[in-house]
Every structure is written in structure tokens, then in C-alpha cells.
C-alpha positions as CSV (number, residue, x, y, z in Angstrom):
1,X,103.5,69.9,72.9
2,X,99.8,70.2,73.5
3,X,100.1,72.1,76.8
4,X,102.5,74.7,75.2
5,X,100.0,75.2,72.3
6,X,97.1,75.7,74.8
7,X,99.2,78.1,76.9
8,X,100.1,80.1,73.8
9,X,96.4,80.3,72.7
10,X,95.3,81.3,76.2
11,X,97.8,84.2,76.1
12,X,95.9,85.7,73.2
13,X,92.4,85.5,74.7
14,X,91.2,88.9,75.9
15,X,91.1,89.4,79.7
16,X,87.8,89.9,81.4
17,X,86.8,93.5,82.1
18,X,87.4,92.8,85.9
19,X,90.9,91.5,85.2
20,X,91.8,94.4,83.0
21,X,90.3,97.0,85.4
22,X,92.3,95.6,88.3
23,X,95.6,95.8,86.3
24,X,95.7,99.6,87.0
25,X,96.3,98.7,90.7
26,X,98.8,95.9,90.6
27,X,101.9,98.1,90.6
28,X,100.8,100.6,93.2
29,X,102.5,100.9,96.5
30,X,101.7,103.0,99.6
31,X,104.0,105.6,100.9
32,X,105.5,103.0,103.3
33,X,106.3,100.8,100.3
34,X,103.6,98.2,100.9
35,X,101.6,96.9,97.9
36,X,98.2,98.7,97.8
37,X,96.7,95.6,96.2
38,X,98.2,92.7,98.0
39,X,95.3,90.5,99.1
40,X,93.1,93.6,99.4
41,X,90.3,95.1,97.4
42,X,91.1,98.0,95.0
43,X,88.3,99.8,93.2
44,X,87.2,103.1,91.7
45,X,85.4,104.9,94.5
46,X,83.3,108.1,94.6
47,X,84.6,110.6,97.2
48,X,83.4,113.5,99.1
49,X,85.0,116.0,101.5
50,X,83.3,116.7,104.9
51,X,84.2,118.7,107.9
52,X,86.1,115.6,109.2
53,X,88.1,115.0,106.0
54,X,87.7,112.8,102.9
55,X,85.3,109.9,102.7
56,X,85.1,107.3,99.9
57,X,82.2,105.2,99.0
58,X,83.1,101.5,99.3
59,X,80.1,99.4,98.4
60,X,77.3,101.2,100.1
61,X,79.3,102.6,103.0
62,X,81.1,106.0,103.2
63,X,84.5,105.2,104.6
64,X,86.6,107.9,106.3
65,X,90.1,108.0,104.8
66,X,93.1,109.2,106.9
67,X,94.7,112.3,105.3
68,X,98.2,110.8,105.4
69,X,97.1,107.9,103.2
70,X,95.7,110.0,100.3
71,X,97.8,110.4,97.2
72,X,96.8,113.1,94.8
73,X,97.5,111.8,91.4
74,X,95.8,110.3,88.4
75,X,96.1,106.6,87.8
76,X,97.0,105.4,84.3
77,X,94.0,103.4,83.0
78,X,91.5,105.4,85.0
79,X,88.2,105.3,83.1
80,X,86.8,108.4,84.9
81,X,83.6,106.9,86.4
82,X,84.5,108.3,89.8
83,X,86.3,111.5,88.7
84,X,89.7,110.0,89.7
85,X,88.8,108.5,93.1
86,X,90.3,105.0,93.9
87,X,90.3,103.1,97.1
88,X,92.4,100.1,98.2
89,X,91.8,98.3,101.5
90,X,89.9,95.6,103.3
91,X,86.6,95.1,105.0
92,X,86.6,93.4,108.4
93,X,83.9,92.7,110.9
94,X,84.0,96.1,112.5
95,X,84.5,98.2,109.5
96,X,87.2,99.0,106.9
97,X,90.9,99.6,106.8
98,X,92.3,101.8,104.0
99,X,95.8,101.0,102.6
100,X,95.8,103.5,99.7
101,X,93.5,106.2,98.4
102,X,93.9,108.2,95.3
103,X,92.3,111.4,94.4
104,X,92.8,113.8,91.4
105,X,95.7,116.2,91.8
106,X,93.4,119.2,91.5
107,X,92.0,118.4,95.0
108,X,95.4,118.7,96.6
109,X,95.0,122.5,96.5
110,X,91.4,122.5,97.6
111,X,90.6,123.9,101.1
């Protein structure tokens, strides 16, 4: 009985800001159907366009994002601190791999 009561009480405790923030990514899938968030890092990310394409700021590094990975849509729960930019991927010894990148739909028509 005690474990059920404890479980019930824990269900009502508020989630940490990190846990709630990450919830906006848990359901996302890449165009190929792979989970964007499975064992990878998803986060809001500043973005910029350059002559070589789109780059997103991951930590302190600007990461080039392949055009075919970018989805132009708003994410439900986005708090706006990066104007709609979100990056999901992993860091490895030689750099980064991007699984999913999200930019606001208004950029889809930008030159």
C-alpha cells in the first residue's frame, strides 16, 4: 500500500524545468521515421543562414545543418527564446551529427 501512495504523490509533483522543456521533443520523428530524441540531445538553438546554408548554435559551436533534415514548422511548447530554432543530434569526437532541425515556417520561403 505504501508504494502505491508514494507513486500517487510523486505523480502530482511538478516536473523540473528541464524535464518539461524536453517534453516538446519526445514525440518528434525525422522524415525517415526515426525518433529525433532517442538517446540524443534536443534543445532550442539559435540559427543563422550563410552562403553554405543553415547553421545552428549547439553549445558554443555553429553546426552546419543539411538542408534535407530541416523541417519548417513551429513546435508546440516552444518558448520563443531562439525564434523557433530547435536542434536534435549528438556530439562525437570529431564534431556533430544532426538528426532533426526545426526552423519557423516563415524561413521556408526565404531566399
